[in-house]
C-alpha positions, 0 to 999 in steps of 0.5 A: 644551903640551896636558897628558895625565894618567894618568887621560886615558891610561887612559881612551884605553887603554879606548877605543882598545884596544876594551875600554870597553864602548862600544868593543867591536868585532865582528871579529878584522880590527877588533881587530887595527886597534884594537891595530895588531898582535896578539902571536903569540909564543904562538898562544893569545894572538891568539884571547884578545886578540880574545876580550877585545874582542869578545864576538861573536867565535868561534874560527871567525871567527880562524881565517877571518881567519887561514887563509881570507881571509887579511886577517890574517897572521903576520910576524916583526918588531919586537924579533925578535917574531911578530906578526899584522899586518893584511895591508894593513900588510905593505908597511910593515913588510917594508922597515923593522922586518922588514928590520932583524930579517933583517939582524941574523939574517943577521950572526948566522948568517953569523958562526956558520957561520964560526965553526962551520967549516961554510963559509969564507963565512957569507953565501953559505952562507945564500944557498944554503940560502935558495935551496934551501928557496925552490925546494922550496916553489916547487913545493908550493903548499900548503907544508910543515912544518918537518920535511919541509923539513929533510928536502927541504933536508939542508944545513940539517938540522944544528945549529950553536953560535952565539957565545953558546952557543946552538944553532941549526938549520933553524928559523933559516933559515925565520925569516930567510926569514920575516923577509925576507917570502919565506915565510910561516906558512901553514895550522896543522895543529895546534889553534888554541892550538898552532903547527904551521904549514905554510910556504909561499912568500908569492906562494903564501899571498897569491896575486894580492894579492901584486903590490899588497902591493910594499914601500915605503921604510924611512922610509916604512914605519917612519912608517906604524908609528909613525903607527899606534902613536901612535893606539892607544898614544899619547901616549907618549914616544920611549922608548916608541916606540924600545922597541916599534919595536925601532929607533933614536932617529933612526928614530923622531924622523925618523918623528915629524917627518915626521908633525908629531907634537905633544909633549905633557906627561905626569904625571911631567914626562916628554914624550909625543907625539900626532898633530896630529889627535888632541889633543882630551880623551878622556873616561872611558868606562863601567866596565870590567873585562877579563881579557887574555892572556900577552903582550897588545898592550895590555899590552906597547905601552909601556916606561914602564908606570907609569900602568897597573901602579902598583907591580905590575910584578914580579908581572906581568912576568918579568925579561926583560920578558914580561907573563903574564896580567892582570886589568884595572879601568878602565885599571889591572892589579889582578891576574892570571887563571889556570886551575884543575885543571878548566880554569875560569878564576880571578882572582888580585887584587893589590889591593882592588876594589870590589864592582862591579869584583869582579862584573865580573871574576868575570863576565869569568871565567866568559865566558872559562871558557865560551868556552874550553870545557875547553882549557887554555891553557899558557904558558912566560911565568908571571908571579910571580903566575900561579906 
């Protein structure tokens, strides 16, 4: 059995994630292809993930990809998380990871509607609510912000107490419509680091491209997502893929079988998986350093993170598994970064690094400070080290 040690896993990370100096890319589309998807829970993450992997990429470049060319699109998918996908990957995610999220959301909302006394049939209520939203957006090719949709569809202008005590309202219906691929987050009315989308019908947003994006089967969709994950993050364990995909072991095992994936041994004795045409040894890239944002896909790609986190998990991740900002040297997390009161980026280290690595991190901090131009990046995912 081929063995892939932690050193090679870190080498793969540097090369495949466009972080090593030889692997830098030149467009938001190339960044997203390299990473399979970009996390978009916080809007600034998309921009900062691109900044870290392409020195020539500007905010305008990312806006162009998201809102003009629409080559990158936002879609709720794995683990009920909002991601930016390459547009051509939508037919794979709609019937698989997104459909799974949509099914879970439907069941939960339907139960809550009945329990709250809003309607005797929760599925019927949700279908009627969805229909009214779609009818409203059908007449508005440029879309509406959530507030206008709530006003235009009074039946969703309410608050429902869920079974676990949480309260949801109109946005939950929009979330479900987004998960099913019926509507999308269109033009952002706020600045690049905020989220104020105009919701629009998918066919309005993608226009003549929509028929070409007809979804396939769930099995084919999962297979394509796992294939891309293996190239970007492999080798990883079955548990890593199950966690990232937000699916079941049976789904992942079926995809690995269909792909003829090859088992490899990892340091510590675990079994990982690689694509059959990706078994050659990946050599260590030139020394590199990087500053990655909150929830960057390079930090969130695995469930088993010791090979790049070492002893720093509790300082970098919160108790719910959300990563704060990170500072990297040659494939390992060595600290985080924050902004001071005037917006300058400062690196906080968890361990000693070489003089060369420290200079590289400080260079990245100055580069990011200049790129941000005084914009302060707020977040609700402040790690212990950031605090």
